[in-house]
C-alpha positions in Angstrom: -8.9 -2.5 -103.3 -6.4 -2.1 -106.1 -3.1 -3.8 -105.0 -1.1 -1.3 -107.0 -2.3 1.5 -104.8 -1.1 -0.1 -101.6 2.4 1.0 -100.5 4.8 -2.0 -100.0 2.4 -4.5 -101.6 4.2 -7.4 -103.3 2.2 -9.6 -105.7 2.2 -13.3 -105.1 4.0 -14.1 -108.4 6.8 -11.6 -107.7 10.1 -12.8 -106.4 12.1 -11.0 -103.7 15.7 -10.3 -104.8 18.5 -11.5 -102.6 20.3 -9.0 -100.4 23.2 -7.1 -102.0 26.6 -8.3 -100.8 28.7 -5.7 -99.0 31.8 -4.3 -100.6 34.9 -6.5 -100.3 36.8 -3.8 -98.3 34.1 -3.7 -95.6 33.6 -6.2 -92.9 29.9 -7.0 -92.5 28.6 -6.5 -89.0 27.9 -9.7 -87.0 24.3 -11.0 -87.0 22.4 -10.1 -83.9 21.8 -12.7 -81.3 18.8 -14.9 -82.2 15.6 -14.2 -80.4 12.6 -16.5 -80.1 10.2 -13.7 -81.0 12.3 -12.1 -83.8 10.5 -11.7 -87.1 12.1 -13.2 -90.2 14.5 -10.9 -92.0 12.6 -11.0 -95.3 8.8 -11.3 -95.4 6.0 -10.7 -97.8 3.7 -7.9 -96.6 0.1 -9.1 -96.2 -2.5 -7.3 -98.3 -5.1 -5.4 -96.4 -8.0 -7.5 -94.9 -11.3 -7.4 -96.5 -13.7 -5.4 -94.3 -16.5 -7.7 -95.0 -14.6 -10.8 -93.7 -13.5 -8.8 -90.7 -17.1 -8.0 -89.9 -18.1 -11.7 -90.3 -15.3 -12.7 -87.8 -16.4 -10.1 -85.2 -19.9 -11.6 -85.2 -19.0 -15.3 -85.6 -18.0 -15.7 -81.9 -15.3 -14.9 -79.5 -12.7 -17.2 -80.9 -12.0 -15.7 -84.3 -11.8 -17.8 -87.4 -8.2 -16.7 -88.0 -7.0 -18.4 -84.8 -5.5 -21.8 -85.7 -7.0 -24.7 -83.7 -3.7 -26.4 -83.1 -1.7 -23.3 -82.4 -2.2 -23.6 -78.6 -1.3 -27.3 -78.6 2.1 -26.4 -80.1 2.7 -23.9 -77.3 4.9 -26.1 -75.1 5.2 -23.6 -72.3 1.4 -23.4 -71.8 1.0 -27.1 -72.1 3.7 -27.8 -69.6 2.0 -25.3 -67.2 -1.4 -26.9 -67.8 -0.2 -30.5 -67.3 1.7 -29.4 -64.2 -1.4 -27.8 -62.7 -3.5 -30.9 -63.7 -1.2 -33.1 -61.6 -1.5 -30.6 -58.7 -5.3 -30.7 -59.0 -5.4 -34.5 -59.0 -3.2 -34.5 -55.9 -5.4 -32.0 -54.2 -8.6 -33.9 -55.0 -7.1 -37.2 -53.8 -6.1 -35.7 -50.5 -9.5 -33.9 -50.1 -11.2 -37.2 -50.2 -8.7 -38.9 -47.9 -8.8 -36.3 -45.1 -12.4 -36.9 -44.0 -12.1 -40.6 -44.5 -9.1 -40.6 -42.2 -10.9 -38.5 -39.6 -13.9 -40.8 -39.7 -11.7 -43.8 -39.3 -9.9 -42.3 -36.3 -12.7 -40.6 -34.5 -16.0 -41.5 -36.2 -17.0 -37.8 -36.0 -18.8 -36.5 -39.0 -18.5 -33.0 -37.5 -14.7 -33.0 -37.6 -14.9 -34.5 -41.1 -17.2 -31.8 -42.4 -15.1 -29.0 -40.8 -12.2 -29.9 -43.1 -13.9 -28.5 -46.2 -14.9 -25.2 -44.4 -11.3 -24.8 -43.1 -9.9 -25.2 -46.6 -12.3 -22.7 -48.2 -11.5 -20.1 -45.5 -7.7 -20.6 -45.7 -7.5 -20.6 -49.5 -9.7 -17.4 -49.7 -7.7 -15.4 -47.2 -4.2 -16.6 -48.2 -5.0 -15.9 -51.9 -4.7 -12.1 -51.1 -1.1 -12.6 -50.0 -0.5 -15.1 -52.8 -1.6 -12.5 -55.4 0.9 -10.0 -53.9 3.7 -12.5 -54.0 2.9 -13.4 -57.6 3.5 -9.7 -58.6 6.8 -9.4 -56.6 8.7 -12.6 -57.2 9.3 -15.1 -60.0 6.0 -16.9 -60.6 7.5 -20.2 -61.8 9.7 -20.4 -58.8 6.8 -19.6 -56.5 4.8 -22.5 -58.0 7.8 -24.9 -57.6 8.2 -23.8 -54.0 4.5 -24.4 -53.2 4.5 -27.9 -54.9 7.8 -28.8 -53.1 6.3 -27.7 -49.8 3.3 -30.0 -50.3 5.5 -32.9 -51.2 7.4 -32.5 -47.9 4.2 -32.0 -45.9 2.3 -34.9 -47.3 5.4 -37.2 -47.3 5.9 -36.6 -43.6 2.2 -37.0 -43.0 2.3 -40.4 -44.7 5.1 -41.5 -42.5 3.3 -40.4 -39.4 0.1 -42.2 -40.4 2.1 -45.4 -41.1 3.6 -45.1 -37.6 0.0 -44.6 -36.2 1.0 -41.2 -34.9 -1.7 -39.2 -36.7 -4.1 -37.1 -34.6 -6.9 -34.7 -35.3 -4.8 -31.6 -34.6 -2.1 -32.9 -36.9 -4.6 -33.5 -39.7 -5.8 -29.9 -39.4 -2.2 -28.6 -39.4 -1.6 -30.5 -42.7 -4.9 -29.3 -44.1 -4.1 -25.6 -43.3 -0.6 -25.9 -44.7 -1.8 -27.5 -48.0 -4.6 -25.0 -48.4 -2.2 -22.1 -47.8 -0.1 -23.5 -50.7 -3.2 -23.5 -52.9 -3.9 -19.9 -52.0 -0.4 -18.9 -52.8 0.1 -20.9 -56.0 -3.2 -20.4 -57.8 -2.9 -16.6 -58.4 0.6 -17.1 -59.8 -0.5 -19.9 -62.1 -3.5 -17.9 -63.5 -1.5 -14.7 -63.8 1.3 -16.4 -65.7 -0.9 -17.5 -68.6 -1.0 -13.9 -70.0 2.8 -14.0 -70.6 3.2 -17.4 -72.2 0.1 -17.3 -74.5 -0.4 -15.0 -77.4 -3.2 -12.4 -77.1 -5.3 -14.1 -79.8 -5.1 -17.4 -78.0 -6.1 -16.2 -74.5 -9.7 -17.2 -74.6 -8.9 -20.7 -75.9 -6.2 -21.1 -73.2 -8.6 -20.1 -70.4 -11.2 -22.5 -71.9 -8.7 -25.4 -71.8 -7.9 -24.4 -68.2 -11.5 -25.0 -67.1 -11.1 -28.7 -67.9 -8.4 -29.1 -65.4 -10.3 -28.9 -62.0 -13.3 -30.8 -63.3 -11.2 -33.5 -64.8 -9.1 -33.7 -61.7 -12.2 -34.2 -59.6 -13.3 -37.1 -61.9 -9.9 -38.7 -61.6 -8.7 -37.8 -58.1 -11.9 -38.6 -56.2 -11.9 -42.4 -57.0 -8.2 -42.6 -56.6 -8.4 -41.2 -53.0 -11.2 -43.5 -51.9 -9.7 -46.6 -53.6 -6.2 -46.1 -52.2 -7.5 -45.4 -48.7 -9.2 -48.8 -48.8 -5.7 -50.3 -49.4 -4.0 -48.4 -46.6 -4.6 -45.1 -44.8 -1.2 -43.6 -45.8 -1.3 -44.7 -49.4 -3.5 -41.8 -50.8 -1.2 -39.2 -49.2 1.9 -41.0 -50.8 0.1 -40.8 -54.2 -0.6 -37.1 -53.5 3.0 -36.4 -52.8 4.0 -38.1 -56.0 1.5 -36.0 -58.0 3.0 -32.8 -56.6 6.5 -34.1 -57.5 5.4 -34.5 -61.1 3.8 -31.1 -61.0 7.0 -29.4 -59.7 9.1 -31.3 -62.3 7.0 -30.2 -65.2 7.4 -26.5 -64.3 11.1 -26.7 -65.1 10.2 -27.2 -68.8 8.6 -23.7 -69.1 11.1 -21.6 -71.0 9.3 -18.3 -71.4 9.1 -16.0 -68.3 5.8 -16.1 -66.6 5.8 -12.4 -65.8 7.0 -9.1 -67.4 10.4 -7.8 -66.4 10.4 -5.9 -63.1 11.4 -2.3 -63.8 11.5 -1.2 -60.2 9.1 1.7 -60.8 6.0 -0.1 -59.9 4.6 -0.3 -56.4 3.9 -4.0 -55.9 3.6 -4.0 -52.1 0.0 -3.0 -51.6 -2.1 -6.1 -51.4 -5.4 -4.2 -51.7 -4.4 -2.9 -55.2 -6.1 -5.8 -56.8 -9.4 -5.0 -55.1 -9.1 -1.3 -56.1 -8.5 -2.3 -59.8 -11.6 -4.6 -59.8 -13.8 -1.8 -58.4 -12.5 0.7 -61.0 -12.8 -1.6 -64.0 -16.6 -1.6 -64.9 -16.6 -5.0 -66.8 -14.7 -6.8 -64.0 -16.9 -5.2 -61.3 -20.1 -6.3 -62.9 -18.7 -9.7 -63.4 -17.6 -10.1 -59.8 -20.9 -8.9 -58.4 -22.6 -11.7 -60.4 -19.9 -14.3 -59.4 -20.4 -13.6 -55.7 -24.2 -13.8 -56.0 -24.0 -16.9 -58.1 -21.6 -18.6 -55.6 -24.0 -17.7 -52.8 -27.0 -19.3 -54.5 -25.4 -22.2 -56.5 -22.1 -23.2 -54.9 -21.7 -27.0 -55.1 -21.9 -27.7 -51.4 -25.0 -25.6 -50.8 -26.8 -26.7 -53.9 -26.1 -30.3 -53.2 -27.3 -29.9 -49.7 -30.6 -28.4 -50.9 -31.1 -31.2 -53.4 -30.3 -33.9 -50.9 -32.6 -32.5 -48.3 -35.4 -32.0 -50.8 -35.0 -35.6 -52.2 -35.1 -37.0 -48.6 -38.2 -35.0 -47.9 -39.8 -36.5 -51.0 -38.9 -40.0 -49.9 -36.3 -40.8 -52.5 -34.0 -43.9 -51.8 -30.2 -43.5 -51.5 -29.7 -44.9 -55.0 -31.9 -42.3 -56.5 -30.2 -39.5 -54.5 -26.8 -40.7 -55.7 -28.0 -40.8 -59.3 -29.5 -37.3 -59.0 -26.1 -35.9 -57.7 -24.2 -37.7 -60.4 -26.4 -36.0 -63.0 -26.0 -32.6 -61.5 -22.2 -32.9 -61.1 -21.8 -34.0 -64.7 -23.1 -30.6 -65.9 -19.8 -29.0 -65.0 -17.7 -31.5 -67.0 -20.0 -31.2 -70.0 -19.7 -27.4 -69.8 -15.9 -27.7 -69.8 -16.0 -29.8 -72.9 -18.4 -27.4 -74.7 -16.5 -24.3 -73.6 -14.4 -23.9 -76.7 -17.3 -24.5 -79.1 -19.5 -22.1 -77.2 -16.9 -19.4 -77.2 -16.3 -19.9 -80.9 -20.0 -19.6 -81.9 -21.5 -17.1 -79.5 -20.7 -13.5 -78.7 -19.3 -12.6 -75.3 -22.4 -10.5 -74.3 -24.7 -13.3 -75.3 -22.9 -15.9 -73.2 -22.7 -13.7 -70.2 -26.4 -12.7 -70.3 -27.5 -16.3 -70.9 -25.4 -17.5 -67.9 -26.5 -14.7 -65.6 -30.3 -15.2 -66.2 -30.3 -18.9 -66.4 -29.8 -19.0 -62.6 -33.1 -17.4 -61.6 -35.0 -19.5 -64.2 -33.4 -22.7 -62.8 -34.1 -21.7 -59.2 -37.8 -21.3 -60.1 -37.8 -24.6 -61.9 -36.3 -26.3 -58.8 -39.2 -24.9 -56.7 -42.0 -26.1 -59.0 -40.8 -29.2 -60.8 -41.9 -32.4 -59.0 -39.9 -35.6 -58.6 -36.2 -36.1 -57.8 -34.2 -36.9 -60.9 -35.4 -33.8 -62.8 -33.8 -31.7 -60.0 -30.5 -33.2 -61.0 -30.9 -32.2 -64.7 -31.9 -28.6 -63.7 -28.9 -28.2 -61.5 -26.7 -29.7 -64.2 -27.8 -26.9 -66.5 -26.6 -24.4 -63.9 -23.3 -26.1 -63.4 -22.8 -26.3 -67.2 -22.5 -22.5 -67.5 -19.6 -22.3 -65.0 -16.6 -23.4 -67.1 -17.8 -21.4 -70.1 -18.2 -18.0 -68.3 -15.1 -18.7 -66.1 -13.0 -19.1 -69.3 -14.4 -15.9 -70.6 -13.9 -14.0 -67.4 -10.3 -15.0 -67.0 -9.6 -14.0 -70.6 -11.0 -10.5 -69.8 -8.7 -10.4 -66.7 -5.7 -11.3 -68.8 -6.5 -8.6 -71.3 -7.6 -5.8 -69.1 -5.2 -6.1 -66.2 -1.6 -5.1 -66.6 1.0 -7.7 -65.7 2.2 -5.8 -62.6 -1.3 -6.3 -61.1 -2.2 -9.7 -62.4 -1.4 -11.6 -59.3 -3.1 -9.2 -56.9 -6.3 -9.1 -59.1 -6.3 -12.9 -59.2 -6.0 -13.0 -55.5 -8.8 -10.5 -55.0 -11.0 -12.6 -57.4 -10.3 -15.8 -55.5 -11.0 -14.2 -52.2 -14.3 -12.7 -53.3 -15.3 -16.0 -54.9 -14.5 -18.1 -51.9 -15.8 -15.8 -49.2 -19.3 -15.9 -50.8 -19.7 -19.7 -50.6 -19.9 -20.2 -46.8 -22.5 -17.5 -46.6 -24.6 -19.3 -49.1 -24.1 -22.7 -47.4 -25.2 -21.3 -44.0 -28.2 -19.5 -45.5 -29.4 -22.6 -47.4 -29.2 -24.8 -44.3 -30.9 -22.3 -42.0 -33.8 -21.5 -44.5 -34.4 -25.2 -45.2 -34.7 -26.0 -41.4 -37.1 -23.0 -41.0 -39.3 -23.0 -44.2 -38.5 -26.1 -46.3 -37.2 -26.5 -49.9 -39.6 -24.1 -51.6 -38.2 -21.1 -49.6 -34.7 -22.3 -50.2 -35.2 -22.2 -54.0 -37.0 -18.9 -53.8 -34.1 -17.5 -51.9 -31.7 -18.8 -54.6 -33.9 -17.2 -57.2 -33.9 -13.8 -55.4 -30.1 -13.7 -54.8 -29.3 -14.8 -58.4 -31.7 -12.2 -59.8 -30.2 -9.4 -57.8 -26.7 -10.5 -58.9 -27.8 -10.6 -62.6 -29.4 -7.1 -62.7 -26.1 -5.3 -63.4 -25.7 -7.3 -66.6 -28.6 -5.4 -68.2 -26.4 -2.3 -68.6 -25.6 -1.1 -72.1 -21.9 -1.8 -71.5 -22.5 -5.5 -70.9 -25.1 -5.8 -73.6 -22.6 -4.6 -76.1 -19.6 -6.3 -74.6 -16.9 -7.0 -77.2 -14.7 -10.1 -77.1 -11.7 -10.0 -74.8 -9.2 -9.8 -77.7 -10.9 -6.7 -79.0 -10.6 -4.8 -75.7 -7.8 -2.5 -74.6 -6.8 -2.1 -71.0 
């Protein structure tokens, strides 16, 4: 294109004249108050983009070539939020290991110890609906600070009671329920706030970085919880309270608002509005159908249960079983580290289809492959897809959902994701007792296949990147 034919085009060698001084008999108006998002007063208009380079960027992956790699690192508000939530996740994982250890030490009952996980899943899932509604009605940063502060108080008092030998099973479950409720309230607010503090072109990269947080916290928090419990029963809960103190402190460093200004015209009271929006948005609906089916078939607890039972039936020693589970669990961490690269090189539709249909293939492989360690590698390939598609999904939520509904949609997503997991765990245990491992893996194949069928629609096969979509 000829630059001279473009209105307002300034050649690179041209100089911009300084502004003309006002007449001496006139008082110049005061400069407006500085704004963090104000554009420079004088700028050089950019020439039109080359259509050929634009086409190359659209097909090179989800993260466009024009997005600076270090731009997100310089976003201090997002990094403060991310580090804050990382400390909160470490505290949660530390306590999650210490709860069953404490119950076993006090009662010796594995049933009580196992019930802790089920109670947490149920409470987080149901409270997330209310948490999403709160995230749309009140300040999200203050909501996060309040939840972290509540957990500091809960776990600090619990540590004192343990040290005084006053801990009982009912008290443990009260603390578990209270802490899980804080998770259900805080997570929708944290996820919804990303849209406001990150530029649209950086959303996918931000959600990809966010996937490292829970997996990294598991790697760090689990050994901290078990090691500190060996020192003293109250010590891991003291460490957890300190982690939430750090998390709450870091939230004060976020300067940008984590939600759009409330105009008073929106109805933010109906908690089911998030579910209605998911049902009416075709992309999110297909994705949630797949997420629920995948969580039924391949949630961590159920899949590990299936692999452990299969390995025991095949006569594997404890050391081999432990190595198999370590290999399988490492898949999620590898996926989190590869998420940014995968999102940069592959199209959104390709990633979603590969993730959806890798589940049925992996389930069939688990049914026919002999041995024990190969099962760990197969399950690791399934867990590897999780962080990648989660990052992509939350980028679509950030783009497609208006800010006034972000919290409630996040709450609905959390509820649907959590409620599917206990169903899968119960089904895997029941089918294994009745028919053995082959029927368990065939069930996993059938469920994941049914969940993947909606991804074959034309809309999903031609799915654009999140940054290219309009709500």
